[in-house]
N, C-alpha and C positions, 0 to 999 in steps of 0.2 A: 504494500500500500504506500501511497505517497502522502506526504504532509500537505495539508490544505492551507490556503491563506487564512489568516486569522478571522476575517469577517465571514468566511464561508465554512468554518468548521461545523460538521454535522452535529445536531443535537439529539439527545436520546428521547425515546418515547415514554420512558418510565415517569410515573407521577412525580412532579416536583423537580425533576432533574433539570439542570441549567448549564449552559456554557458561558464562559466569560466572553462578552461580545466586544467587537471593536468599538472604540470610543472616539468622540470628537473633542477637540480642545475646548475647555471652559475655564477662562482665566478668573472667574469670580472668586472672591475670597470667602472666608467662613461666614455663614449667615448669622444675623443677630438672633439671640435667644428669645423666642416668643412663647409665652405660656398661655394655656387655655384660660378663658375667663372664669372667675370665681362664681359658682352657681349661687343664685339668689337665696335659695333655701339654706345653703351652707353659711353664707355671710350672715343672714338674719339669725340663725341659730347660735352663732358664736357671740354676736352682739348681745342677744337676749341672755345667754348664759353669764356673760360678764356683768351685765346690769343687775340681774337678780342676785348673783353672788356677792356683789359689792354693796348693794343698797338694802337688801332684805336680810342678808346673813343667814339664810336658811337653805337647806338642801345643798350645801356647798360641795360636799363630797360627790353627790350625784351629778351636779353640773360640771364639776371638774372632770369627771370621767367622760361625760358627754362631749365636752370641749376637746378632750384628748383624742377621742375617736374622730371627731370632725376634722381636727388638725391633721391627723394621719391620713384621712381621706383626701384633704387638700394637697398634702405633700405628694401623694401618689399621682396627682395630676399636674404636678409641677407648679402649683400656685403658691406664691409667697404671702403669708398672712400677717396682718398687723392687728394684734388684739391688746396692745398696751393701752392703758387708760389715757384718753385724750388724743389718741392717734387716729387719724382719718384714713379710710380705705377707699380708694378710687377704683371702681371695677373697670377692667379693660374692655374695650369694645371688640366685636368680631366683624370682619368685613362680610359683605353679602348676607346681611341678616334676613333678607327676604327668602332665603332658601327654605324649602319645606323641612319641618322638624317632625320626626317620628319617634315612637317609643324605642325603636331599634337603634337609631342613631341620632342623638341629640346634638345640637350645635353648642350646648352649654358646657359640656365637659367630657373628658374621656371616662368611660364607665370604670369605676374602681374594681379591682379584683374582689371576688367574693370573700376571700380570707382576710381582707382588710376591713370589711364592713360587718362581718358576721361574728366577730369575736373581739373581746377586749384584751386578749393577750398580745404581747409584743410580737412583732414580725419575726419569724424564724430567720436565723442567719442564712445568707446565701451559701450554696454549695461552693466548694473549692474546685476549680478546674484541675483535673488530673494531668498536669503538665508532663508531656512526653509519654502519655499512656498509649497502649496499643489500641488501634481504632478499627471499626468496621462501619461501612456506609450502606445502609439497607433501605434506601428509598424505593427500590423496586419491589419490596415485600419483606416483612419481618421473618426471621428464622432464628434457630438456636445459635447463640454466639459461638464463634470459633474459639478454640482454647486460648486462654491468655488475654482475652479482649477486656480492656478497661473502659472504653468509650464506644458508644454506638449512636448513630443518627437514624431516626425513623420518622415516618410520616405522622402528622398530628392525629390521624385516625387509628394508628397502631398503639400498642401499649409499650411502656418502658420495659427495659430488660433488667430483671432482678440482678443485683450485684454489679451493675455497670453504670457509669455516668451516662445517663440517657438524654439525648438532645432531640427536641421536637422540631420538625420542619414546618415552616409557615411561609406561604407566599404573601408578602406584604405589599406588593406594588402592582400586581395584576390579579385578575380573577382566576379562581381555580376551576378546572373543568368540572361540570356537573353542579356548580353552585351559582348558576346564573340568576336564580330567583332572589338571591340576596341583593342583587344590584338592579332589580327591576322596579317599576313604579316610582315612588318618591325618591329612591336612591339612584335612579338612572342618570341623574345629573352628575354623579360622581365618576362617570366614565368619561375618559378623554374623547373628544369629538373631532372629526376632520372638518374640512371646509364645507362639506355638504351636510353636516350635522349628524353623520353616522358615527357610531362608536368605533374607536380605533382598535384594531386587532394586531397583536404581535405576529408578524409574518413567520417567525420561527416557531410560534406556538399558536396555530390558527384557531384553537378553542379557548384562547385566553384574551380577554379585553384588558386594555391598559387603564389604570386608575388615574384620575386627574388630581394631582397633588399641588396644583398651582396656587391655591388660596388657603388661608388659615382655616376657614370654616370647613372647607372640603377635607383638609387633613384631620381635623377633629372628628368629623363624622366618619371618615374612613377608619380612624383609630378605634372609634366606638364599635364598629362592626368587627374588625379584626381582633379586638380585645376578647371577643367570644372564643376565638381560636386559642389565644394565649392562655385564657383562663381554663379552657378545656385541657390544654397541655399540663398546666399546674395541677389541676384536680386529678389527672391521670397519674401523676407522680413523676413527671419529667423533671430533670434537674436544670435544664436550660432549653432555650429556643434558638433556632437558626432562622434568620430572616433573609428570604431570597428576593432577587430582582431589585436590589438597591441601586443598580446601575441602569434601570429602565430609562431614566432620563437621558442617558447618553445616546439612545436610539431614536428618540422622538423630540424634535426641536421645540415643541410647545411646552415641554417640561423643563424644570430647572434643577440644578444641583441643590440649591437652597431648600426647595420644596421636599426633595428626597431626604436630606439630612434632618429637617425639622420633623417630618413624619417618623423617621427612624428614632428620633429622640422620644417621641410619644410612646412608641413601642417599647423602648428601653425602660421608661418609667413604669409602664404597666407590668412588664415582665419582672422587674425588680420588686415591685410591690407584691407580686404574686409569689415571690420567693425563688425566682429563676434567674440564672445568668442569661445574657443575650449575646448571640454571635453574629458576626458580619459574614455574609456569603459573597465571596468574590469582591469585585469593585476595588481592585488594588490601588487605583489612582486616588481614592478618597479615604484611605485607611485612617489617616490622622484625624480627619473630620468625624468619622463614625466612632472612633475610640474616644476622642476628646470632647467633641460637642454632643455626639449621640449617646455617649456613656456605654458603648459596647465593651464586652469583657474578653472576647476571644474571636478568632476568625476561622472560617471554613473556606478553603480555596481549592478550586479545580484546576489542575494542570499548571500550577505555578512553576514547576520545573520546566515544562515544555515552553512556557512563555518567558522564562528567566525573570520571574518577578516575585519569588518567594521572600526575598529580603524586604519587599514592600510591606509584608505582613509581620515578619519576625522582628523587624526594626521597631515596630510599634507594640506588638503583643508579646514579644519574647517568644518562648516556645509554647505559648497557649494558642497554637495554630494547628489545625487539622488539614492535611494535604491529601487530596485524592488525585491519582493519575490513572489514565485509562489505557487498556491493553491494545486498542486499535490506533493509538498514536505512535507512528513509527519514527518520530524525531529522536527519541531516546529509548534505549533498551532498559529493562528493569535493572540490569547490572549498572548501567550508567546512572540511573536515578539513585540507586542505593549508595553509589560512590560520590554523589554530588554533595559537597560540603554545605550548600545552602538548603538542603532538604530539611523541612521541619521534622522533628522527632516523631510526631504522631502521623504516620504515613501509611497509606494503603493503596494497593494496585488492584483495580477492579475492571470488570467488563463495563462498557459504556452504558448499557441498559440496566445495570445494577440488578441483575437477575438473582434468583434464589438458587441454592445448591442443586435442586432437582432439574435445573435447566442445562442443556448442552452448551449454552453460551457462558455459563458461570465461570468467572475468573476471580480469584482472591489470593493475593500474595502480600507479604510484608518483607521488609528488609530484616536481615538476621541480627544486625548490630543493635 
C-alpha cells in the first residue's frame, strides 16, 4: 500500500473513529474566557439565603448548607459568585436571546451533573491518569481486555472495564449517527447551515451534521445537550471522557477556533464536576489552548508518529498521552514506531476499523519496552 496525502487519508467506518484532518492556518490568539450567565433562580436563592441568615438569625445552618450547594452548582458552570455583604452582582447577558428555549437545552446555563445536585457530600477527587499505562482502543466494540491492559477507551454506550482506567468516547462537535432526533425541531438551529440554508454534513462522515459553535448561546445549548452524554458516562462508572472532533472548525470556514475552545471549556467543567478527567482527541495545533484554556487533562492522538507530531502532545501533557497507530499505514513499520524516541509510552497498534478479536481484520500489538 502507498501512503496517502494527509487530506485524503481514509477514515474508518467504526462508530466514533476519526482521522486527524488537514488544517488551514488560523492566526487568532487565545479566546477570552466567557462564562455562562448566572441562572435567575440561583442568584435569587443565594441573595435570599444571605438576607435571612443575617437579618433573622434563624435556620442559619440550613441556609448555609443550601448556599453551599448552590455555590457548587454555580462553580460547575463556570460562574463567579459574589455573595459578600454589600457586593452587587451584575448578571451577564447572552447574545441571540430570541433563540427558542426548551427543557432539553436551556440558554440559561449548562445543566449541572446529577452528582453535584443530588447530594450534599463533597465532590469525589478526580481519578489519576495512569501515566505510561498499557492501553487498548475499543471503539469498534467492547471485548475482554488483553492481558496487562491498564487503560481502555470505549464508546459512551458501552460499559467501563473493571480494573482498568476507562475512558468514554463522546462526539462533541458533530452529531452522532442515529441521534438525529436530538437536533430536530427547536434544536435544529444548532446545526451549521450552508448558503442555501441546508444543514452542513461532514463529507468524510456523511451521516454526521456539523454543530454551529459560533455564538455563546449556541455553545451553551449544545453543552446542555451533550452534558447528557457526559453524565451518562459518569453514572456508568467511567473515569474520564474523550472529546472528539475538536478540530471540526479547521474544515469549515464558518466556524472558528475560539468557538471550539470555548465549547470545549464547557465540556471540561461538566466532566470535572461529574468526577471525570477530560481528554483532547487529536487537534495537535491547538494542544496548548485545550490544556490551558479548556482545562483538559490528557490527550488521545491518532497517528502522531506517522505525522511526526507526537511532541505537540507530550510537550504539553507529558506522558499523559495515548497514541494509536494503524496497521494499514505503510509510512512506518511497527518496529520503526517502537524504536521512535518521540513515541508516547501509552501506545497501541490497531486495525483501522478497530474490530473485535473475532474479526479476521483484528490487529492488536504493543511495543515490548
